[in-house]
MIVEXSE-36689 format. One line per field, with one value per residue (C-alpha): residue number from 0; residue in three letters; x, y, z. Coordinates in pm, 1 decimal. Last residue first. Layout:
N
seq	(NUM, ...)
type	(Ala, ...)
east	(X, ...)
north	(Y, ...)
up	(Z, ...)
***
This chain:
389
seq	(388, 387, 386, 385, 384, 383, 382, 381, 380, 379, 378, 377, 376, 375, 374, 373, 372, 371, 370, 369, 368, 367, 366, 365, 364, 363, 362, 361, 360, 359, 358, 357, 356, 355, 354, 353, 352, 351, 350, 349, 348, 347, 346, 345, 344, 343, 342, 341, 340, 339, 338, 337, 336, 335, 334, 333, 332, 331, 330, 329, 328, 327, 326, 325, 324, 323, 322, 321, 320, 319, 318, 317, 316, 315, 314, 313, 312, 311, 310, 309, 308, 307, 306, 305, 304, 303, 302, 301, 300, 299, 298, 297, 296, 295, 294, 293, 292, 291, 290, 289, 288, 287, 286, 285, 284, 283, 282, 281, 280, 279, 278, 277, 276, 275, 274, 273, 272, 271, 270, 269, 268, 267, 266, 265, 264, 263, 262, 261, 260, 259, 258, 257, 256, 255, 254, 253, 252, 251, 250, 249, 248, 247, 246, 245, 244, 243, 242, 241, 240, 239, 238, 237, 236, 235, 234, 233, 232, 231, 230, 229, 228, 227, 226, 225, 224, 223, 222, 221, 220, 219, 218, 217, 216, 215, 214, 213, 212, 211, 210, 209, 208, 207, 206, 205, 204, 203, 202, 201, 200, 199, 198, 197, 196, 195, 194, 193, 192, 191, 190, 189, 188, 187, 186, 185, 184, 183, 182, 181, 180, 179, 178, 177, 176, 175, 174, 173, 172, 171, 170, 169, 168, 167, 166, 165, 164, 163, 162, 161, 160, 159, 158, 157, 156, 155, 154, 153, 152, 151, 150, 149, 148, 147, 146, 145, 144, 143, 142, 141, 140, 139, 138, 137, 136, 135, 134, 133, 132, 131, 130, 129, 128, 127, 126, 125, 124, 123, 122, 121, 120, 119, 118, 117, 116, 115, 114, 113, 112, 111, 110, 109, 108, 107, 106, 105, 104, 103, 102, 101, 100, 99, 98, 97, 96, 95, 94, 93, 92, 91, 90, 89, 88, 87, 86, 85, 84, 83, 82, 81, 80, 79, 78, 77, 76, 75, 74, 73, 72, 71, 70, 69, 68, 67, 66, 65, 64, 63, 62, 61, 60, 59, 58, 57, 56, 55, 54, 53, 52, 51, 50, 49, 48, 47, 46, 45, 44, 43, 42, 41, 40, 39, 38, 37, 36, 35, 34, 33, 32, 31, 30, 29, 28, 27, 26, 25, 24, 23, 22, 21, 20, 19, 18, 17, 16, 15, 14, 13, 12, 11, 10, 9, 8, 7, 6, 5, 4, 3, 2, 1, 0)
type	(Unk, Unk, Unk, Unk, Unk, Unk, Unk, Unk, Unk, Unk, Unk, Unk, Unk, Unk, Unk, Unk, Unk, Unk, Unk, Unk, Unk, Unk, Unk, Unk, Unk, Unk, Unk, Unk, Unk, Unk, Unk, Unk, Unk, Unk, Unk, Unk, Unk, Unk, Unk, Unk, Unk, Unk, Unk, Unk, Unk, Unk, Unk, Unk, Unk, Unk, Unk, Unk, Unk, Unk, Unk, Unk, Unk, Unk, Unk, Unk, Unk, Unk, Unk, Unk, Unk, Unk, Unk, Unk, Unk, Unk, Unk, Unk, Unk, Unk, Unk, Unk, Unk, Unk, Unk, Unk, Unk, Unk, Unk, Unk, Unk, Unk, Unk, Unk, Unk, Unk, Unk, Unk, Unk, Unk, Unk, Unk, Unk, Unk, Unk, Unk, Unk, Unk, Unk, Unk, Unk, Unk, Unk, Unk, Unk, Unk, Unk, Unk, Unk, Unk, Unk, Unk, Unk, Unk, Unk, Unk, Unk, Unk, Unk, Unk, Unk, Unk, Unk, Unk, Unk, Unk, Unk, Unk, Unk, Unk, Unk, Unk, Unk, Unk, Unk, Unk, Unk, Unk, Unk, Unk, Unk, Unk, Unk, Unk, Unk, Unk, Unk, Unk, Unk, Unk, Unk, Unk, Unk, Unk, Unk, Unk, Unk, Unk, Unk, Unk, Unk, Unk, Unk, Unk, Unk, Unk, Unk, Unk, Unk, Unk, Unk, Unk, Unk, Unk, Unk, Unk, Unk, Unk, Unk, Unk, Unk, Unk, Unk, Unk, Unk, Unk, Unk, Unk, Unk, Unk, Unk, Unk, Unk, Unk, Unk, Unk, Unk, Unk, Unk, Unk, Unk, Unk, Unk, Unk, Unk, Unk, Unk, Unk, Unk, Unk, Unk, Unk, Unk, Unk, Unk, Unk, Unk, Unk, Unk, Unk, Unk, Unk, Unk, Unk, Unk, Unk, Unk, Unk, Unk, Unk, Unk, Unk, Unk, Unk, Unk, Unk, Unk, Unk, Unk, Unk, Unk, Unk, Unk, Unk, Unk, Unk, Unk, Unk, Unk, Unk, Unk, Unk, Unk, Unk, Unk, Unk, Unk, Unk, Unk, Unk, Unk, Unk, Unk, Unk, Unk, Unk, Unk, Unk, Unk, Unk, Unk, Unk, Unk, Unk, Unk, Unk, Unk, Unk, Unk, Unk, Unk, Unk, Unk, Unk, Unk, Unk, Unk, Unk, Unk, Unk, Unk, Unk, Unk, Unk, Unk, Unk, Unk, Unk, Unk, Unk, Unk, Unk, Unk, Unk, Unk, Unk, Unk, Unk, Unk, Unk, Unk, Unk, Unk, Unk, Unk, Unk, Unk, Unk, Unk, Unk, Unk, Unk, Unk, Unk, Unk, Unk, Unk, Unk, Unk, Unk, Unk, Unk, Unk, Unk, Unk, Unk, Unk, Unk, Unk, Unk, Unk, Unk, Unk, Unk, Unk, Unk, Unk, Unk, Unk, Unk, Unk, Unk, Unk, Unk, Unk, Unk, Unk, Unk, Unk, Unk, Unk, Unk, Unk, Unk, Unk, Unk, Unk, Unk, Unk, Unk, Unk, Unk, Unk, Unk, Unk, Unk, Unk, Unk, Unk, Unk, Unk, Unk, Unk, Unk, Unk)
east	(439.8, 632.6, 648.1, 279.5, 194.6, 371.7, 194.5, -134.1, -98.6, -67.8, -374.3, -571.3, -571.4, -427.7, -73.3, 181.6, 550.3, 659.4, 357.8, 115.6, -194.9, -52.0, 5.7, -349.7, -511.2, -845.7, -695.4, -545.3, -887.5, -890.9, -530.0, -568.5, -886.5, -723.9, -427.0, -604.3, -715.9, -353.0, -283.8, -85.7, 26.4, 377.9, 576.2, 354.5, 431.4, 800.2, 1096.6, 1082.3, 1347.3, 1681.2, 1855.2, 2101.8, 1806.5, 1646.5, 1978.4, 2042.6, 1685.4, 1750.8, 2061.6, 1868.8, 1591.8, 1843.7, 2016.2, 2352.9, 2720.0, 2681.3, 2616.8, 2716.0, 2357.3, 2410.7, 2530.5, 2235.8, 1992.0, 2169.2, 2119.0, 1748.4, 1733.7, 1900.6, 1661.2, 1348.9, 1087.4, 1213.4, 1301.5, 947.9, 840.0, 1176.0, 1160.2, 806.0, 926.9, 1210.4, 981.7, 691.6, 800.5, 1022.7, 799.6, 499.8, 713.7, 771.0, 402.8, 304.0, 76.6, -276.2, -400.0, -653.3, -588.5, -210.5, -164.3, -390.9, -203.1, 125.3, 1.7, 33.5, 380.5, 530.5, 310.7, 428.4, 594.2, 471.3, 688.3, 576.4, 383.8, 714.6, 1009.7, 1190.5, 1124.9, 1460.2, 1638.6, 1443.7, 1466.0, 1845.4, 1845.7, 1670.7, 1903.9, 2207.9, 2052.9, 2037.3, 2397.4, 2506.6, 2291.7, 2471.7, 2242.4, 2160.0, 2525.5, 2519.2, 2165.7, 2238.5, 2523.7, 2323.5, 2054.5, 2319.3, 2497.3, 2197.3, 2004.2, 2280.9, 2319.1, 1942.6, 1927.5, 2212.9, 2026.7, 1706.3, 1858.5, 2032.8, 1763.4, 1510.5, 1659.2, 1745.3, 1401.3, 1200.6, 849.8, 867.1, 982.5, 1290.5, 1488.9, 1176.3, 1043.7, 1392.1, 1411.4, 1062.4, 1118.0, 1437.6, 1222.4, 989.1, 1299.5, 1381.2, 1031.7, 1144.1, 1463.7, 1308.6, 1003.7, 1214.2, 1445.2, 1164.4, 1153.6, 1268.8, 1608.9, 1418.9, 1398.8, 1769.6, 1768.5, 1588.9, 1446.3, 1195.3, 966.8, 809.2, 536.3, 386.8, 231.7, -145.5, -157.6, -128.3, -429.8, -442.9, -642.7, -562.7, -781.0, -684.0, -936.1, -1104.2, -1444.8, -1592.5, -1258.6, -1206.8, -838.6, -692.7, -400.2, -262.8, -111.1, 95.9, 424.0, 749.1, 634.8, 511.2, 873.5, 839.3, 1168.5, 1043.1, 1031.0, 890.2, 837.9, 576.8, 450.4, 86.2, -132.8, -450.3, -747.7, -718.6, -739.4, -1075.9, -1032.6, -1073.3, -1141.1, -855.8, -1003.3, -793.2, -855.0, -733.5, -1008.3, -1187.0, -1195.4, -939.0, -1066.9, -888.4, -1092.0, -1280.1, -1647.5, -1608.0, -1459.7, -1805.1, -1877.8, -1668.7, -1876.9, -1795.6, -1639.7, -1644.3, -1455.8, -1149.9, -1171.2, -1189.6, -907.2, -685.6, -766.2, -663.9, -330.2, -272.7, -369.7, -120.1, 157.6, 60.2, 39.9, 376.0, 563.1, 564.6, 500.6, 224.3, 210.8, -109.7, -154.9, -437.1, -618.5, -989.2, -955.3, -1303.5, -1226.6, -901.6, -1077.2, -1345.7, -1078.2, -898.0, -1220.9, -1301.8, -948.6, -982.9, -1312.2, -1149.4, -886.0, -540.9, -309.4, -182.7, -378.8, -343.9, -504.1, -265.8, -477.1, -344.7, -467.6, -419.3, -49.0, 29.3, 53.9, 385.9, 482.6, 827.5, 679.5, 424.0, 704.4, 899.7, 591.5, 555.6, 912.3, 914.7, 852.2, 589.6, 264.3, 307.5, 554.0, 371.1, 25.7, 118.2, 106.3, -111.4, -56.0, -285.7, -124.1, -317.2, -122.2, 37.9, 242.0, 365.2, 719.9, 762.0, 724.6, 1026.4, 1339.0, 1218.8, 1082.2, 1421.9, 1597.9, 1348.0, 1358.8, 1738.1, 1896.3, 2008.7, 1769.5, 1528.0, 1343.7, 1166.6, 901.3, 660.6, 369.8, 478.6, 730.5, 622.0, 872.7, 767.5, 904.4, 1075.1, 1309.7, 1681.9, 1889.8)
north	(-2246.3, -2558.5, -2703.5, -2622.4, -2780.4, -3103.5, -3135.1, -3038.9, -3339.8, -3562.4, -3395.3, -3457.6, -3836.8, -4144.2, -4048.9, -4329.8, -4234.6, -4306.0, -4106.8, -4309.0, -4142.6, -3802.2, -3922.5, -4055.1, -3731.8, -3768.5, -3706.3, -3389.0, -3221.1, -3203.3, -3089.3, -2826.5, -2690.2, -2691.7, -2493.7, -2233.5, -2020.8, -1964.6, -1801.0, -1943.9, -1662.4, -1773.4, -1629.8, -1784.5, -2123.5, -2087.0, -2159.3, -1882.1, -1892.5, -1713.3, -2004.3, -2027.4, -2050.0, -2340.0, -2525.7, -2491.0, -2603.3, -2922.9, -2994.1, -2902.2, -3151.7, -3416.2, -3391.8, -3222.4, -3325.2, -3531.8, -3203.9, -3266.1, -3280.2, -3646.1, -3718.9, -3540.8, -3731.3, -4057.2, -3988.6, -3947.2, -4306.8, -4425.2, -4215.6, -4354.9, -4406.0, -4182.8, -3914.7, -3879.3, -3564.1, -3396.8, -3482.5, -3346.8, -3024.9, -2979.0, -3057.5, -2825.3, -2464.7, -2517.5, -2783.5, -2550.6, -2272.9, -2487.2, -2571.3, -2205.1, -2110.1, -2025.8, -1995.0, -2273.4, -2484.6, -2441.1, -2522.4, -2824.6, -2968.8, -2916.2, -3134.2, -3442.2, -3364.1, -3309.5, -3575.4, -3890.8, -3999.2, -4357.2, -4425.1, -4494.0, -4170.2, -3986.0, -4212.5, -4146.6, -3775.9, -3701.7, -3826.6, -3598.1, -3311.7, -3346.9, -3340.6, -3003.9, -2877.5, -2981.2, -2802.6, -2484.7, -2540.0, -2560.6, -2267.4, -2022.8, -1719.6, -1719.0, -1721.6, -1694.2, -1825.8, -2080.9, -2226.7, -2300.4, -2462.9, -2658.6, -2825.6, -2928.1, -3021.5, -3247.4, -3425.5, -3466.0, -3619.3, -3853.6, -3964.3, -3991.4, -4228.8, -4463.7, -4490.6, -4507.7, -4830.3, -4981.5, -4958.3, -4713.0, -4822.3, -4664.3, -4351.1, -4161.7, -4175.0, -4122.5, -3827.9, -3677.1, -3686.5, -3549.3, -3280.4, -3177.6, -3146.9, -2914.4, -2728.1, -2673.0, -2526.7, -2279.4, -2195.5, -2147.4, -1962.9, -1731.7, -1659.3, -1563.0, -1792.1, -1610.3, -1784.8, -2113.5, -2097.6, -2168.9, -2461.0, -2684.4, -3001.8, -3156.0, -3428.5, -3688.8, -3948.7, -3720.2, -3914.6, -3860.8, -4195.7, -4390.6, -4224.2, -4061.1, -3760.6, -3559.6, -3313.9, -2978.7, -2891.1, -2559.2, -2735.4, -2471.2, -2384.6, -2744.6, -2729.9, -2950.5, -3190.1, -3414.6, -3758.4, -3969.0, -3813.6, -3694.3, -3356.9, -3267.8, -3231.8, -2889.5, -2762.0, -2474.1, -2401.5, -2738.0, -2844.2, -3123.1, -3319.9, -3412.4, -3709.9, -3772.4, -4007.9, -4001.5, -4337.9, -4348.4, -4273.6, -4543.4, -4416.2, -4442.9, -4535.7, -4492.5, -4650.1, -4427.7, -4520.8, -4188.2, -4235.5, -4144.8, -4033.6, -3988.7, -3764.5, -3914.5, -3886.2, -3530.0, -3389.7, -3329.6, -3087.2, -2826.6, -2862.8, -2986.3, -3327.5, -3544.2, -3825.2, -3834.3, -3462.4, -3364.4, -3598.6, -3471.1, -3113.0, -3193.6, -3318.0, -2994.4, -2792.0, -2996.7, -2898.2, -2530.9, -2533.9, -2710.5, -2446.1, -2354.2, -2526.7, -2778.3, -2919.2, -3097.9, -3341.7, -3442.7, -3113.3, -3039.0, -2663.5, -2640.7, -2922.4, -2751.9, -2426.6, -2612.5, -2810.1, -2490.0, -2338.5, -2653.7, -2663.0, -2296.7, -2374.3, -2661.3, -2433.6, -2536.8, -2487.7, -2159.9, -2021.7, -2088.6, -1831.1, -1915.6, -2140.9, -2148.8, -2281.1, -2519.9, -2474.9, -2735.0, -2457.2, -2346.0, -2550.8, -2392.7, -2044.7, -2116.4, -2230.6, -1910.4, -1706.3, -1913.7, -1830.7, -1464.8, -1335.8, -1116.8, -1245.9, -1622.8, -1686.8, -1447.5, -1574.0, -1936.0, -2197.4, -2460.5, -2521.9, -2715.9, -2906.0, -2998.2, -3204.8, -3459.6, -3745.6, -3829.7, -3947.9, -3660.9, -3422.0, -3542.9, -3456.7, -3122.9, -3059.2, -3116.9, -2890.0, -2608.6, -2643.5, -2622.9, -2950.5, -2997.2, -3283.3, -3486.1, -3723.5, -4009.8, -4277.2, -4219.2, -4451.3, -4491.0, -4748.7, -4911.0, -5043.5, -5334.3, -5471.0, -5755.1, -5638.3, -5624.6, -5735.5)
up	(2536.4, 2439.6, 2789.2, 2841.1, 2507.8, 2592.8, 2928.9, 2759.3, 2532.2, 2838.6, 2995.2, 2675.3, 2727.2, 2557.6, 2465.2, 2447.8, 2456.1, 2099.4, 1967.3, 1755.3, 1907.8, 1821.6, 1467.1, 1429.1, 1545.6, 1723.9, 2068.8, 1923.9, 1933.4, 2314.1, 2357.4, 2084.0, 2241.9, 2587.6, 2455.6, 2243.8, 2540.6, 2635.4, 2295.8, 2003.7, 1774.6, 1679.4, 1975.1, 2244.4, 2092.6, 2177.7, 1946.3, 1687.8, 1410.7, 1392.0, 1218.9, 1507.1, 1747.0, 1562.9, 1541.6, 1915.2, 1985.7, 1789.7, 1998.1, 2312.9, 2242.0, 2137.1, 2474.6, 2442.9, 2448.8, 2132.7, 1945.5, 1583.9, 1463.9, 1375.1, 1730.0, 1892.7, 1671.3, 1754.9, 2124.8, 2054.8, 1937.1, 2258.2, 2470.7, 2306.9, 2581.8, 2865.3, 2611.3, 2477.1, 2664.4, 2606.4, 2235.4, 2217.3, 2381.1, 2129.2, 1831.0, 1913.2, 1859.7, 1558.4, 1404.0, 1417.3, 1268.4, 962.8, 943.1, 927.0, 1221.6, 1106.2, 1466.8, 1525.2, 1212.8, 1193.9, 1561.3, 1517.9, 1221.8, 1403.6, 1689.9, 1471.7, 1343.4, 1686.5, 1845.8, 1673.1, 1350.0, 1314.3, 1011.1, 655.5, 613.4, 563.5, 638.9, 311.5, 365.9, 529.4, 216.8, -16.1, 232.5, 241.6, -138.5, -123.9, 147.8, -57.4, -354.7, -148.7, -40.2, -402.4, -511.3, -282.1, -297.6, 74.4, 190.3, 571.5, 616.6, 344.7, 549.3, 863.7, 653.4, 460.4, 752.5, 960.1, 647.2, 518.6, 854.7, 882.6, 535.0, 624.9, 936.7, 733.8, 480.9, 724.8, 992.3, 708.1, 577.5, 915.6, 1083.5, 1293.2, 1403.6, 1752.3, 1576.5, 1694.7, 1370.0, 1161.2, 1359.4, 1367.1, 987.3, 933.5, 1199.2, 1019.6, 706.2, 894.7, 1010.0, 643.4, 606.2, 871.2, 683.5, 341.7, 474.9, 690.7, 397.0, 160.0, -146.1, -460.1, -449.4, -481.3, -862.4, -906.5, -660.7, -912.3, -758.9, -1000.7, -863.4, -1091.4, -1041.7, -774.5, -487.0, -491.5, -672.5, -346.7, -180.8, 161.5, 282.2, 595.9, 781.9, 931.3, 1197.8, 1273.6, 1250.4, 1019.2, 854.3, 745.3, 657.4, 384.6, 405.8, 134.3, 138.1, -100.7, 13.7, -144.8, -279.5, 67.1, 177.3, 340.4, 198.0, -15.9, -390.6, -494.4, -859.0, -858.0, -1155.8, -1116.9, -1198.9, -1398.8, -1372.8, -993.5, -814.7, -632.6, -262.6, 2.0, 353.2, 607.7, 947.2, 1260.9, 1602.2, 1887.2, 2131.7, 2085.0, 1708.4, 1442.3, 1100.8, 767.6, 539.8, 245.2, 338.5, 463.5, 140.6, -9.2, 272.5, 90.4, -223.9, -577.1, -509.9, -822.4, -642.7, -872.6, -948.7, -582.9, -484.3, -768.0, -668.4, -311.3, -445.7, -634.9, -329.7, -127.7, -367.7, -365.3, 15.6, 47.0, -147.3, -513.5, -845.6, -902.7, -1255.0, -1350.4, -1639.7, -1876.4, -1833.3, -1893.9, -1824.9, -1670.8, -1427.5, -1331.1, -1248.0, -1052.0, -866.2, -771.0, -641.0, -439.8, -294.0, -198.1, -22.5, 165.5, 315.1, 189.5, 492.0, 344.3, 51.7, -322.4, -551.8, -836.5, -1057.2, -1412.0, -1744.9, -2034.9, -2121.8, -2391.0, -2649.9, -2497.9, -2193.0, -2161.7, -2203.5, -1932.5, -1701.4, -1769.1, -1684.1, -1367.4, -1260.9, -1367.9, -1017.8, -847.5, -996.5, -1024.8, -743.1, -512.8, -606.0, -536.1, -808.3, -974.2, -1345.8, -1579.4, -1866.8, -2179.6, -2435.9, -2204.5, -2346.9, -1996.7, -2072.1, -2318.1, -2021.4, -1823.5, -2020.3, -2154.7, -1806.1, -1644.0, -1892.9, -1840.1, -1461.2, -1451.9, -1337.3, -976.7, -910.2, -1122.7, -891.0, -1062.5, -1026.5, -740.9, -672.5, -310.0, -196.6, 130.0, 382.7, 601.3, 928.2, 1110.6, 1390.1, 1322.1, 1621.7)
***
């Protein structure tokens, strides 16, 4: 029986996949009519490879400036600095190129420009808030006057969402901001530029995409469309991530991973994902854990915690991963181990003294409160964390 539901299409128009960046931009840029294009990138991509130089050459006299001081988890101060640089450049289009932090920085810039935010505290009024009872408030954000094209070099999937995250370093909390036009109208998937991405970043961000797929398949709001797309995305990721570790320069398997992310992300911010994603924000805020590693150390334990409430859905995860003989938690753990990634919180910088802080703060996280097996007190969060530790 198909339950009634809703699927929201974000303000996203095109995905150009498998084409070289230059070819894709020649096809896409005329659609925007932009004459001043501001680029946001990571330092490594900008200063240690030729990728950003090649992008500047493609843009020619349309290039209006560059911000490449992106930092992981987008501290608010970095977002303010990026917004100031963009404001001074007076662009009519932004291109973000790099991993999830570059993409989220671009989105945070759009928020700051739309709401004329010039101080770190200026973001407070627009962050998503969840109260003690689990009720969530999503403040309205003015539609940005300009948009961004995204060219990802990792598998985090942020290019397919209409949200951004930014860390408040005073509260040690990563906040989320939601606005329909934060979704990129165009995403360019070029496997050629991903060969510069460190292997651990590529593989661990791939596990973030696995987390997206599993979160959709096991969600209490799952439905037929995302069941189909995310299952295929998970199948592609399982196959291609294992393959790229053996043949890292194989562009075909890299593209398969990128397309797998695209499919896995069709449930992003449409499904009630649950504790694995929600707790990731807190691990990153208290100990600067990369999001990919967060998924590695959390997802198996969250699956174990939730099994009593979605066992049939978890069985499909095991089947898609080619391990019908295992519980979903063990099938995911098998993939993590084969990729050579960490699978315990103690191995990614989480200390015992962090656990109660994470459990307390997680009660104000909308994804934790939407977990398939209900969570309404810190002791339940601590049960997950203890398993994961």
